[in-house]
C-alpha positions in Angstrom: 85.4 91.5 80.3 86.6 91.1 83.9 85.8 87.9 85.7 82.7 88.5 87.8 84.0 85.7 90.2 86.5 88.2 91.5 83.8 90.4 93.1 82.9 88.1 96.2 86.7 87.6 96.8 87.4 91.3 96.8 84.4 92.1 99.0 85.5 89.4 101.4 88.9 91.0 101.6 87.4 94.4 102.3 85.0 92.8 104.8 87.9 91.3 106.7 89.8 94.6 106.9 86.7 96.6 107.7 85.6 94.2 110.5 88.8 95.2 112.3 87.9 98.9 112.1 84.0 98.9 112.5 83.8 102.5 113.5 84.9 103.6 110.0 82.5 104.2 107.2 83.4 102.6 103.9 84.4 106.0 102.4 86.7 106.5 105.4 88.2 103.1 105.1 89.2 103.7 101.5 89.8 107.4 101.8 92.4 106.9 104.5 94.7 105.2 102.1 94.3 107.5 99.1 96.9 110.1 98.3 96.8 112.9 95.7 99.0 110.9 93.4 96.7 107.9 93.3 94.1 107.6 90.5 91.4 105.6 92.2 89.4 105.4 89.0 92.0 103.4 87.1 93.3 101.4 90.0 93.2 97.6 89.7 91.2 95.8 92.4 94.3 93.8 93.5 96.3 97.0 93.9 93.6 98.6 96.1 93.4 95.5 98.3 97.1 95.5 98.7 97.2 99.1 99.7 94.3 98.6 102.1 96.0 95.5 103.7 99.3 97.2 104.0 97.9 100.4 105.5 95.6 98.8 108.0 98.1 96.1 109.1 100.4 99.0 110.0 97.6 100.8 111.8 96.7 97.6 113.7 100.4 97.2 114.8 100.5 100.8 116.0 97.2 100.3 118.0 98.4 97.0 119.6 101.9 98.3 120.3 101.2 101.8 121.6 102.0 102.4 125.3 99.2 102.6 127.7 99.7 106.2 128.9 97.2 107.6 131.4 96.8 111.2 132.1 97.5 111.7 135.8 97.0 115.5 135.8 
């Protein structure tokens, strides 16, 4: 049996990531990182958290580092 104590820890991880992207729905938050080759059903919790962290830290870096281009047309 899996340790039920992992649940609050995992949810806190998701909460932290999701809080940075509040306009996303939960399905979008997770769906954005899934590829056709991933089998979400059999994925370990830690693996999903790592994928979420990696993806959204890259997105954050892109958001913070993108140039401020204004349309002057």
